[in-house]
C-alpha positions, 0 to 999 in steps of 0.5 A: 505531510500528514504523519507516519503510518504503518502497514498492519500486516507486520502485526497480524498475530495480534487483534487489530485493536491491539495493533492500534494500541502498539502503534499509539504506544510508539508514537505513530499517527495512523494505521494502514489496515491490512485486508489482503487475503493472499499476500506473498508470505508464508505463513500468510498474515491474517488480515486485520479486517474484511469487507464482510465485517458487520456494522458493529465491528466497524464501529467498534474498531473506528471508536477504538482508533479514535480513542487511541489517537490513531487515524486510518491512513489507508486500507491495503486491499491488494487483489488481482485486478487482471485475473484471467478467470472471469469469475475470479476477477469478478470476486476480486472486483467485489472485494475491492468494492467492499473495501471502499465501503469499509474505508468510508465507514472507518474514515480512511481516505485511501484504498490501496491496490495494485494492477495484479499479476499475469496469472496465465498465458495470454497477451499482456494487453489482455491483462491490461484490458481486464485491469482497466475494466475492473477499475472502471467498475470500482472508480465510480463507487470510490468517487461516490464515497469520497475515497481515493483508489491508489495503485501500487507498482509491484516488483515481483515477476509477472506483475502487470504494473511494475515500473514508471512506464507501465504505471504511466500507461495505466493512468493515461487510460480513458476513464481512470481519471480519479485513480492515483498512485501509492508510491513504494520506492522499493518496487520501482528500484527493483525494476530499474527505476530511480526512486527519486525520478519515479517520485518526480514523475508521479508527484502530482498523483502520489497520495500515500507512500510505503516506506520500504527498503530494497536490494536485489532484482525481480528474481531475487527480491529482498526487502530489508529493514529501512536503512539496510538496503540500497535506496538513498532515502535521504535524497528521496525524502528530500525530493518528496518534501520539496515536491509538496507530498502531503500524504502519510508515509507508511512504514511497511516492514516485510523484512520478516519474510527474510528472517530479519527481526520480528520483535514488534517493539524493537521494529516499530521503534527502529523503523519510525526513528529512521523515518522521523530523522529524515522527516525532521531534516527535510520538512 
């Protein structure tokens, strides 16, 4: 395992340099930089970086992270790969392509995205075809830059890729050989999959992990702090260690959307302590 990272969306009310410093202060190894324009939060967290950032901005942030001892674990670039509107889908494709270049400039090896959501009436296969077409456009760019695109399953209603079965269907598609898996056990759990079994299914393709707990179901999603949900993280981290997982485990604290505590120092310390204890036990 490479170390412990953190999705920066939780720290969106501070500049990215300050977020990097906060993670360094609490002993994290890396940052997952949030680029997302429309994540499902109110208010919407301000993305920390953008594919439109100029060269001087990229260089400044890269150097700041290097000086702080924080690596770039991944860039989170979720967008709707299967949007029914062709113009929207092309804009999303361009966003993802730009995120790949940003990752290369920062030294991040992984860009995370998802299949997107079925945003209008239509056959499910149409949405699969649109997502596949988008990925076939961007994967050659990723391959050329040496970046891995990791696909995340999503539990909210309408998600195109939402469980092991739909992820397997996507990854089995011709032309997507270099696509990999972002493993977030919370989404699999909410859609009825055993997180341990989901990891075992994709363990040879998982390159990055979001550590997030879960309770409820797709119509009543709850992402509480780690250890306060229903996922057996002891069994899961044990399976990941035994399975040879060698990427980052990235804390993804989205519990603030349910009015759980948002004190940065307290949350960063508690979430990392939860992961550290299990890593020390199993690795």
